[in-house]
N, C-alpha and C positions, 0 to 999 in steps of 0.2 A: 465480404462485405464491412466495411468502413465505419466507424461508427462518427457521425458528423451531425452534429457539434459531438465534441468529446464528452465521455461520460464520467458522470460526479463519482465521487468517491462517498463512502460513508460505513456506518455500523448499524446490523440490525439490532432494534430492539427484539420484534418479534414479529410472525406470521399470524394470520388469522383470519377468518369468516374466507378462505382460500383464496380472495382475490384483494387482499388487503395486509400491508405492512408495514411498521412505523420502523423508523429507519433517523438514526442520528447524522445529522451534517451540521460541522462545524459548531457543535454545542446546542444544537436545537433539534427539536425532534419533531419530523418529518411523516405522513400517510402517505404513503405511495401506492401504486396497482403493481398487484404481483399477477402476471400473465402467465402464471402457470399454475392448471387448475387441479394438479397429481396432489400426493400427498408429501411428495419433495421429503421425501427420508431420507437424512444425513445433510439435509441442504438448508434447512431453516433454525441453523441453531442460533441462539443467541449470543451476540457480539462478534458475528462472523463479518469479515470483510466483504463488502457488497459495493457494485458500479450500478448508476441509475442513468437514465437518460431523460432529456425533457421534450416535451411536446412542444412544437410550433404553434399549437391550436391553442388561441386565449380562452376559447370557452369551454376544454377539458376543466374537470371538477378537481381531478387530481393528473397533475402536470407531468410528474416524476412514476418512470417506470422504471422497475427493479428489471435488471438485462443480466446481472452475472453475481456468484458468489464465489468465495474461496471457500473450497472442501478438502482437505485434507491436504492441503498446501496446492491444490490445482484449481483452476479456474472452471468455473461451470457455467452454460450458458442457460437459464431459467426461460426466457422468454419463447414459447413453443411455438409462436405463431413468427418464429422466426424461419422454421425448418423447412417449409417449403420457399421460402423466399431464398434459403443457401443454395437449396437444389436446382431450382430454377437457374441460378447464378451458374451452379458445376454445369449444368445440361449446357450452359449456352457457351460456354469456356470449354467442352467435352473433356471435362474433368472426371465424368464416373464411364469409363470404357464399355462395361456391359450394356448402359444405354445409349452408346454412340450410333452413327447411323440413320437416324430420322429427321425428315426435313420438319416434320411439323409440330411443334408444341402447343397442347389446348391444356387450361387449367380450369380445373373445378368443374369439368363435366359431369351433366347428371346421367346416373346408371341405374341398372339392377331395380330394387326397392326402396324409393325413396332415401338414394345414397348419390354422392358427387365423388367421382374419383379425383384424386390431386392433379396427377398430370397424365394427361392420354397422348399419347406420342403415335406420329403416322410417316410412312415414307414409302414411296414408290416398291412394290413387290417387296413389300411387307406386312405382314398382319400387324392391329392396332394393338399397340401396348399398354395396360393398364399400369400405372404405379399410383400406389398407394405409400406415404409418407408418415413415419412414427418418429416424435421426437423423443429423443432418449437424454432420462439424464439421472437415473439410478446407478450405482455403482455400492453395493455393500460390501463385496468382496473386492476390490480394485485385485489388480487390472479388469475385471469382468464387469461390464454393462450390463444392465438388467432390463428388458420391460417386459410388462408394467408396473409400476409405484403403486397402481393401486386398479379394484379389479374398473372393467370399462366393459360396460356391454357394445359401448357404440364399435370399440376396436374388434371385438368376436363379430360383430355384424359383416365391419368391412373385411374381414377373413373369408367370411361366407359367399361375398361379393365376387372376391378377388377367384375364389374355386368354382364362381360359375361361370366365369370369364376362362379359365383355364379349360373347363369340363367343354366351352365352344371354341377350343381349339385355335384361342386368343392367348396373346403373353400378358402372364399378369405377374406382376414383380411388386413383393414387400419390402421397401426399403426403410429400415432403420438406422435413423442419424442420431450417433451419439453426440451431443453438444456437450465433449469434453474429452480431453486430449492423455488423459492417462489410463485408458481405456486398451486391453489389448485384442480382446476377443469379446462377444455379444451373444447372451443367451435369453432362454425366455422364463421368467420368474413364475415359473406354476405354483409356487407356495401362496402367491398374493393372489394369483387368477387362474386356477384352475381350467376354467371354462374357456378362457383364451389359449392355453396351452394346447387343450387339445384341439382347438379349432384352428391352429399352427400348424401341429402334427397332421392333420386331415387335409389342410390345403395344400401343404407341401408333397404329400402322396399323389394330389390331384395335378400336381406338377406345376403351382404357384411357386417361383425362385424368389430366394429371399437374397437381398445385400445387406451390407453394412459397413457402417462409413461411421469414421472418427474427424472429429474438426480440432484445428488450430485455434486458439482463443488467447486473445488479449485485453487490456481492457480500449488498446486500438480496432480491433476488430474482428470479425470471426468468418471462417470459411472452411468448405471439407479441406479436410486434408488427405486422408487415406482410408481404404479397404479397410476392414478387420473381418478375422474370422468369425461365421456365424455358428454357433453350439445349438440345437434345438431345444436341448433338455437342460436347465439346471442341475448343477452338483449337488446332490445332499448336504 
């Protein structure tokens, strides 16, 4: 996925009210949209180098969106809304071998109790494959990526929905996408959200598959790069 037009570099002044950030651009301060609703642990330090996209929509109140941040010398994609688009692009290019062989891909399909699955894959002679995607930005101890970075009741519900699909003899996949290149494996941050860790363990026991992928990132673009091992429990 290319950033077009090119991203705009700046320096982070502060992030506040979850969806707002002040960024210094060429000596002036701009308020920009922050698309990461999580805690952004380690990613919102004042003075950090950041990169912004500009919307072509003249009606937008905040035309600039925070896309990347440099943390510990590595770039991190903080736009969680890009995760599904990156996965869709990778599926079309057959860059996720574990999910290859399906002729049909549908997005945001209603299922379970008031939920929507990110991707529903179908193919002749294959059971439906339900794929939930989570964007991962947390890495308190590189090269370990972690999810979640804050309590997520919604994420826990999604795991329960996947577990139900698996128990119904349908294929259910939890895909963690680390939008950073400095991680060698991924685990669950059970100290941050014990309920999510328990739900993940239960889902795995019920047959839910877990995949983890890292991205290659530059100010020019971002794409899914390589699979990384998943370790169910965080190290103490």
